[in-house]
N, C-alpha and C positions, 0 to 999 in steps of 0.2 A: 631041559638042560640049559638052554640059553638063559632062562630066567634065573636059575641058580648061579650060573656064571656071572650074570649081570649083578646079582645081589652080592656075590663074593667080591666082585670088582669094586662096587660102591662101598662095601664094608671095608675092604682093604685100603681104598683111598681115604675113607674116613679115619681109619686107624692110623694111617701114615700122617695125616694132617694133625690128628690128636697127638701123636708121638712127637712131632716137631714143636707143637705149641707147648706140650708138657716140658720138653727139654729147654725151651726158651724161658718158661716160667721158673724152672729150677735154677737156671743160670742167673736170672734176675733176683731170685731169693738169696742165692749165695753172695752176689755182689751187694745186695741190700744189707745182709747180715754183717758184712765187713764194714760197710759205711756206718751202720748202727753202732758197732763195736767201737769204731774210731770216734764217733760222736760222743759216746758214753765216756771214753777215756779223756777226751778233751773237756767234757763237762766236769768230770771229777777233778782234773787238774785245775780248772778255773775255780772250782769250789775251794780247793786247798789254797790257791793263791789268794782268794778273797778272804778266807779265814786268817791267813797270815797277815794280810793288810789290815784287817780289823784289829788284830792283836797289836800290831805295830802302831796303829793310829791311837789305840787306847793307851799305850805306854808313852807315846811321844807327845801327842797334842794336849793342850791345856783343857782342864775340866772347868765347868762353870764355877764350882767352889774355889778352885785355884785362882781363876781370873778375878773373882770377887775379893779374895785375900790380897792379891797383888794390887788391885785397884785401890783398896783401902790403904795400903802402905804408901802408894804413890800420892794419894790425896793428903795423907798426913805429912809427907815430905814437902808437898807444895804449900800446905798451910804453914809449915815451919819456915820455909823460905819467905813466904808472904809476911809473916810476923817479923822476921829479921829485916826485911826491906822497910817495913813500917818503922821499926826501931831506928834504922839508919836515917830515914827522912826526919824523924823527931830530933835526932842528934844534930843533923844539919840545920834544922830550924833553930835550935838553941844556939848553935855557933853563930849563925847569922844575926840572931837577936842580940847576942852579946856584942858583936861588932857594931851593930847599928846603935846600940845604947852608948857605947864608948864614943862614937863619932859625934853624937848629938851633945854630949857633955862638954866637949872641948870647944 
């Protein structure tokens, strides 16, 4: 009888310990599920924000072809200004040549 009582006591203690461990594991699983759900919600929000940023960047920022076209226009404008400056310097040279030729004649 003592052996059966001892076995029941040990089995009851083991069951009690298992019950406590099992309840703690279930609590941990519940809190982990909540954290996982929150993390998934945050990840989906970040993914939506990133997609929105990519769209806005594609609409707003310059493309390579656009930059090449703008660079070509700017270069043509600079060449035009350079040719005008050359023309002005030629005109000034002519003006000074006429003045110097007049002063040497008299």
